[in-house]
C-alpha positions in Angstrom: -13.8 -30.9 19.0 -13.9 -28.3 16.9 -10.2 -27.8 15.3 -11.2 -24.0 15.4 -10.5 -23.7 19.0 -7.3 -25.2 19.1 -4.7 -22.7 21.1 -2.4 -23.0 18.5 -4.8 -22.1 15.7 -5.9 -19.3 17.4 -2.5 -17.9 17.8 -1.5 -18.8 13.9 -4.7 -17.7 12.5 -6.5 -15.2 14.5 -7.8 -13.4 11.2 -9.1 -16.5 9.7 -10.9 -17.4 12.5 -12.2 -13.4 12.4 -13.0 -13.7 9.4 -15.3 -17.6 10.0 -17.0 -15.3 12.6 -18.0 -12.8 10.7 -19.4 -15.2 8.1 -21.0 -17.6 10.4 -22.6 -13.9 12.5 -23.6 -12.9 8.7 -25.5 -16.4 7.8 -27.2 -16.4 11.2 -28.6 -12.9 10.6 -29.6 -13.5 7.2 -31.3 -16.8 8.3 -32.9 -15.2 10.6 -34.4 -12.6 8.7 -35.6 -14.9 6.2 -37.4 -16.8 8.5 -38.9 -14.3 10.8 -40.5 -13.5 7.3 -41.5 -16.7 6.2 -43.2 -17.1 9.5 -45.2 -14.2 9.5 -46.3 -14.9 6.1 -47.4 -18.1 6.9 -49.2 -16.6 10.2 -50.7 -13.0 9.1 -50.4 -13.0 5.0 -49.9 -9.2 5.5 -46.4 -7.1 5.2 -45.1 -5.7 8.2 -42.4 -3.4 8.5 -39.9 -6.1 9.4 -41.1 -8.7 6.8 -39.6 -8.3 3.7 -41.3 -8.4 0.4 -41.3 -10.6 -2.4 -38.5 -9.5 -4.3 -36.2 -8.3 -1.4 -37.1 -12.6 0.1 -35.4 -13.6 -3.1 -32.2 -11.3 -3.4 -31.8 -12.3 0.9 -32.0 -15.8 -0.2 -29.8 -15.5 -3.0 -27.6 -13.4 -1.0 -27.4 -16.1 1.9 -26.7 -18.6 -0.8 -23.6 -16.7 -1.7 -22.9 -16.4 1.9 -23.3 -20.1 2.9 -20.9 -20.8 0.1 -18.2 -18.2 1.0 -18.3 -19.9 4.5 -18.3 -23.6 2.9 -14.9 -22.3 0.9 -13.2 -21.2 3.6 -13.6 -23.6 6.2 -12.4 -26.4 3.2 -9.6 -23.9 3.0 -8.4 -24.1 6.8 -6.3 -27.0 6.5 -4.0 -25.0 3.4 -4.0 -22.0 5.1 -2.7 -23.9 8.9 -0.2 -25.3 6.7 0.6 -22.0 5.2 0.8 -20.1 8.6 3.3 -23.1 9.5 5.6 -22.7 7.1 5.7 -19.1 7.5 7.5 -19.9 10.9 10.8 -19.8 11.4 12.2 -22.3 14.5 12.4 -19.7 16.9 9.4 -18.5 16.7 7.7 -21.8 16.3 9.5 -22.8 20.0 8.1 -19.0 21.4 4.7 -19.9 20.3 5.0 -23.9 21.8 6.3 -22.1 25.1 4.0 -19.4 24.8 1.2 -21.8 24.5 2.6 -23.9 27.4 3.3 -21.2 30.1 -0.7 -20.4 29.6 -1.7 -23.4 30.3 0.7 -23.9 33.5 -0.6 -20.5 34.4 -3.9 -21.5 34.4 -3.6 -24.9 36.4 -1.6 -22.4 38.8 -4.0 -20.1 38.9 -6.9 -22.8 40.2 -4.7 -24.2 42.4 -4.1 -20.8 44.3 -8.1 -20.1 44.4 -8.3 -23.4 45.9 -5.6 -23.2 48.0 -6.8 -19.7 49.5 -10.4 -21.0 50.0 -9.1 -23.3 52.0 -7.0 -20.6 54.5 -9.7 -18.7 54.3 -11.9 -21.6 55.7 -9.4 -22.6 58.1 -8.9 -19.1 60.0 -12.9 -18.8 60.0 -13.2 -22.1 61.9 -10.6 -20.8 64.1 -11.9 -17.8 64.7 -15.3 -19.3 65.0 -13.4 -21.7 67.8 -10.9 -19.6 70.0 -12.9 -16.0 69.6 -13.3 -14.9 72.9 -16.5 -13.4 74.2 -17.5 -10.3 74.8 -17.2 -9.5 78.6 -21.1 -8.4 79.8 -21.0 -5.0 81.1 -22.1 -4.6 84.6 -24.9 -1.5 85.5 
């Protein structure tokens, strides 16, 4: 399981998660652009509007390497940032944080039970309606 998906991390480090998401998106976009250029060069050997020139391709690869390096450094510093965020919490804030997470979990569980029960009630009423509905009287001419 990905530790970045943990509920506590989402509440303690929202800025960190946003930073990681931005770097991953930038990395994916750059990789797609580079791959698209490499594919078009292999297939056509002509430069299209979307493909990068040779110097732009080298610059993009260099920038991609920098983004990958920043992403790795950011991910490697996860444990340290989590410990720092935890050390900044006092006892009352930590208590409220844990209670908030547990409350959200209980609300989700209760919501699922409520939806299931509502479906059972609707099904019971539909069954009763189908079973006990009185037919309309025939109109005599």
